[in-house]
Structures are given as C-alpha cells and as structure tokens.
C-alpha positions in Angstrom: 154.7 75.1 -88.1 154.7 75.0 -91.8 154.5 78.8 -92.1 157.5 79.2 -89.7 159.4 76.5 -91.7 158.7 78.3 -94.9 159.7 81.6 -93.4 163.0 80.2 -92.3 163.8 78.7 -95.7 163.1 82.1 -97.3 165.3 83.8 -94.7 168.1 81.4 -95.9 167.7 82.7 -99.4 166.1 79.6 -100.9 163.2 79.6 -103.3 160.0 78.5 -101.8 156.7 77.7 -103.3 153.9 77.1 -100.7 150.4 75.8 -100.7 147.7 75.9 -97.8 144.1 74.8 -98.2 143.3 78.2 -96.8 144.9 80.4 -99.5 144.9 83.5 -97.4 147.2 81.9 -95.0 149.7 80.9 -97.6 149.3 84.5 -99.2 150.9 86.1 -96.0 154.2 84.5 -97.1 154.1 86.1 -100.5 155.4 89.3 -99.0 158.4 87.4 -97.7 159.1 86.1 -101.2 157.2 82.9 -101.4 155.4 81.7 -104.5 151.9 80.7 -103.7 150.8 77.7 -105.6 147.3 76.9 -106.6 147.6 73.4 -105.5 150.0 70.8 -104.0 150.7 69.5 -107.5 151.8 73.1 -108.7 154.0 73.6 -105.6 155.8 70.4 -106.3 156.2 70.9 -109.9 159.6 72.7 -109.8 160.8 71.8 -106.5 163.9 69.7 -105.6 162.6 68.9 -102.3 158.9 68.9 -101.0 157.9 69.1 -97.4 154.4 68.6 -95.9 153.3 69.7 -92.5 149.7 68.9 -91.7 147.5 67.7 -89.2 146.9 64.1 -89.4 146.7 61.2 -92.0 143.6 62.4 -93.9 145.2 65.9 -94.4 148.4 64.2 -95.5 146.6 62.0 -98.0 144.7 64.9 -99.5 148.0 67.0 -100.0 150.1 64.2 -101.7 147.5 62.0 -103.6 145.2 62.5 -106.4 145.3 64.5 -109.6 146.3 67.7 -107.8 148.4 66.0 -105.3 152.2 66.8 -104.7 153.2 63.3 -105.9 151.5 64.0 -109.4 153.4 67.2 -109.8 156.9 66.0 -108.6 159.4 64.9 -111.2 161.5 61.8 -110.7 164.4 62.3 -108.3 162.6 64.7 -106.2 163.0 64.2 -102.5 159.6 64.1 -100.8 159.4 64.8 -97.1 156.6 64.0 -94.7 157.0 66.0 -91.4 153.6 65.6 -90.0 152.8 63.2 -87.1 151.2 60.2 -88.6 150.5 56.5 -88.4 153.3 54.3 -89.6 150.8 52.4 -91.9 150.0 55.6 -93.9 153.7 56.5 -93.9 154.6 53.3 -95.6 151.8 53.5 -98.1 153.0 57.2 -99.0 156.5 55.9 -99.5 155.3 53.3 -102.0 153.4 56.0 -103.8 156.6 58.1 -103.9 158.6 55.2 -105.4 156.2 54.6 -108.0 156.7 58.1 -109.2 160.5 57.5 -108.9 160.9 60.0 -106.1 162.9 59.7 -102.9 160.9 59.6 -99.6 161.8 60.5 -96.1 159.4 60.4 -93.1 160.9 63.2 -91.1 158.7 64.4 -88.3 159.9 67.1 -85.9 160.2 67.9 -82.3 159.7 71.6 -81.4 157.1 74.1 -81.5 156.3 77.3 -83.8 159.2 79.4 -82.5 161.5 76.6 -83.0 160.3 76.3 -86.5 160.7 80.0 -87.3 164.2 80.1 -85.8 165.7 76.9 -87.5 166.0 74.9 -84.3 163.7 71.7 -84.9 165.0 68.3 -84.3 164.2 66.1 -87.3 163.6 62.3 -86.6 164.2 60.7 -90.0 163.3 57.4 -91.5 164.3 56.5 -95.1 167.5 55.8 -97.0 170.8 57.6 -96.3 170.9 58.7 -100.1 167.6 60.5 -99.7 168.6 62.1 -96.5 171.9 63.4 -98.0 170.0 64.9 -101.0 167.6 66.6 -98.4 170.1 67.5 -95.7 170.9 71.2 -97.0 167.2 72.1 -96.6 166.8 70.1 -93.3 169.9 71.9 -91.9 168.5 75.2 -92.5 165.4 74.3 -90.4 167.0 72.4 -87.6 169.5 72.1 -84.8 170.0 68.4 -85.4 169.0 65.6 -87.7 168.9 62.1 -86.4 168.6 59.2 -89.0 166.8 56.4 -87.0 166.7 53.7 -89.8 164.4 52.8 -92.8 161.0 54.1 -93.7 158.6 54.5 -90.7 161.4 54.8 -88.0 160.9 58.7 -88.0 157.1 58.2 -87.7 157.2 55.8 -84.8 159.9 57.7 -83.0 157.6 60.7 -83.0 154.7 58.8 -81.8 156.8 57.5 -78.8 157.7 61.0 -78.0 154.3 62.4 -78.1 152.8 59.5 -76.1 155.4 60.3 -73.3 154.6 64.0 -73.6 150.9 63.5 -73.3 151.2 61.2 -70.2 153.5 63.9 -68.6 151.1 66.7 -69.2 148.1 64.8 -68.2 149.7 63.7 -64.9 150.9 67.3 -64.2 147.2 68.6 -64.8 145.9 66.1 -62.5 148.7 66.8 -59.8 147.7 70.4 -60.0 144.1 69.7 -59.6 144.8 67.6 -56.5 147.1 70.4 -55.2 144.3 73.1 -55.6 141.5 70.9 -54.3 143.3 70.2 -51.1 143.8 73.8 -50.4 147.5 74.1 -51.2 148.9 77.3 -53.0 149.0 76.3 -56.5 151.8 78.6 -57.5 154.0 77.1 -54.5 153.1 73.6 -55.4 153.9 74.1 -59.0 157.3 75.9 -58.2 158.2 72.8 -55.9 157.3 70.4 -58.9 158.8 72.4 -61.7 162.2 72.7 -59.8 162.1 69.1 -58.4 162.5 65.8 -60.1 159.1 66.0 -62.1 160.1 69.4 -63.6 160.8 68.3 -67.3 161.2 71.0 -69.9 157.6 70.1 -70.9 156.1 70.6 -67.5 158.0 73.9 -67.0 156.8 75.0 -70.5 153.1 74.2 -70.1 153.0 75.5 -66.4 154.5 78.8 -67.6 152.0 79.3 -70.3 149.1 78.2 -68.2 150.2 80.4 -65.2 150.5 83.3 -67.6 147.1 82.8 -69.0 148.6 82.4 -72.6 146.7 79.6 -74.4 147.6 80.8 -77.9 148.4 77.6 -79.5 152.1 76.4 -79.9 150.9 72.8 -80.0 147.1 72.4 -80.3 145.5 70.4 -77.6 143.2 68.2 -79.8 146.4 67.2 -81.9 147.7 65.5 -78.7 144.6 63.4 -78.5 145.2 62.3 -82.1 148.7 61.6 -81.5 147.7 59.4 -78.3 145.3 57.4 -80.7 148.0 56.9 -83.2 150.5 55.8 -80.7 147.9 53.2 -79.3 147.5 51.9 -82.9 151.2 51.6 -83.3 151.5 49.6 -80.2 149.0 47.2 -81.2 151.0 46.2 -84.3 153.7 45.2 -81.9 151.4 43.3 -79.4 151.7 46.0 -76.9 149.0 48.0 -74.9 150.0 51.4 -73.9 148.4 51.1 -70.5 148.8 54.6 -69.5 147.8 56.0 -72.9 144.0 55.1 -72.7 143.3 57.2 -69.4 145.5 59.9 -70.7 143.5 60.0 -74.0 140.2 60.0 -71.9 141.6 63.0 -70.2 142.3 64.9 -73.4 139.0 64.0 -74.9 137.3 65.3 -71.8 139.1 68.6 -72.3 138.1 68.9 -75.9 134.5 68.4 -75.0 134.8 71.3 -72.4 136.0 73.5 -75.1 139.8 73.3 -75.0 140.6 71.5 -78.1 141.7 74.5 -80.2 143.9 75.9 -77.5 147.3 75.2 -76.5 148.4 71.9 -74.9 148.9 73.9 -71.4 144.9 74.2 -71.5 144.8 70.6 -70.1 145.7 72.2 -66.9 142.8 74.6 -66.7 140.5 71.7 -68.0 141.1 69.7 -64.7 140.6 72.6 -62.2 137.8 72.4 -60.0 
C-alpha cells in the first residue's frame, strides 16, 4: 500500500522521500524519482507532509518515535498523517507526541487495496482538525477518490476498525457458507454464483470469491492483518462497554487459517482454509 501511494504521488509530480525497514523495497522507488531515506527521521526532515502506512501499533511506534523516528525529524507545522489501521489508544498517544513537536496530526486510515493505492482511488477516513486536513488536502486528493472528515482525533481510526470488523465477519461467514455448500455435495461454483449475485453478494464477497476461484492468493490484503484488525476492534468495543459477539468466533476462524499456513496469503485464502 505504501509503495503504491508513493508511486502515485511521484506520478503527480510531487517530491517524495521514502523509508522502509527493508531498504531494498524502498530502493525500487528510486528509479521512479523518489529519494530513499536512511531513517524515518531523514525522510521527514524536509517534508511538509509525512504519511505512515505500516502493519500495526508496534510498527507505527517504531517509525514515529525515538531518536531516528519521523517526529524527531519533522519541523514545526509539518502535517503528520497516520494511515495505518491501529488502536485508538495509540493514535491519541501519537497525536500528543506530534503536538509536543508543534506539528499537525491526522489519523487517516484508508479503505481500498493495492490497485486503489496505485491509481489514486483510496477513501481516506480522517480524524483531526479541519486546519490540518486543509493543509494536507492537496496530497490526500492525489491519492484518493474521496476524503471523509469524521471528527476529532481518533475518529478515523475507530471508523476503520468498524469497517474492517464488518469485512472480517462477512469474509468468515462466506468461507463457512462455501464449506457447507461443498460438504453437502452442492456444486461450489453454482452455489457461489447464487450467493454473489443475490442478497449476500457484497463487493467484498464478490472480490474474495473471484480471487479464490481463480487461485490467485497473491496478497492484496494479507490475511493475518485481518486477525489483527479484529483484535483491535474488540479492544475498541471494550472501551465503550460493548462486546462484539460475532468478532470472537470470526477471530478464531482467522487464527485457525493462520495456523494452517494461510497467514501471509490474501484474505481470500480464508475460503480455502475452511474447505473439507
């Protein structure tokens, strides 16, 4: 996702510095015109806008904080944008760290996949001040089909967790539905066609079935990250005195798929993981 976003910004004529923990992955962007930084701090040093796209809270913390973190390199007034799917607790902690550096901060996770990132068709779910959003809008507009300002800090993060919780439950229930269809002797292709073209046929269901049926499990969204997002969603619900009763069995199903070796495959692999 981060690579696609960087390429998109470069294609729009913007000057871009990139950093990846695996330097060779960042190096592939050099040919497209990016400056490859030695650290997050170096990447942020001359930037007006800094965007992070990483896997989880731990990776985000490592990128932003510390002597070599992006916040240490950012000059006052820089807009810091966290576009990863993270816990609301860490997002608020990060916003406080940005404020200490006199930087603006947005939590702005996205919906979409790698192709959407590369083509500038992401949807940004934004939490933070209107002032910070307006400062970042030219960059976010180059990456997106729409930008939705949901409210103050944390609103983007919680909306993304709500979104991914629902996606996870849909994917898991479809995987079990296809397992039931197959176990009962029904033709799986025929059953999937009925489901995809009927009331259950959300864009997500159609996408993951298309990938599973075609045998293409090259990651667009890595399966193990869905398990992470479900855990984060359950943590968020507890803060509001809620229990997401469908999340726990869904998480169990995804953890089972990870144990069966599907963790680094595409989300669509959850269908194969349930086959008997």
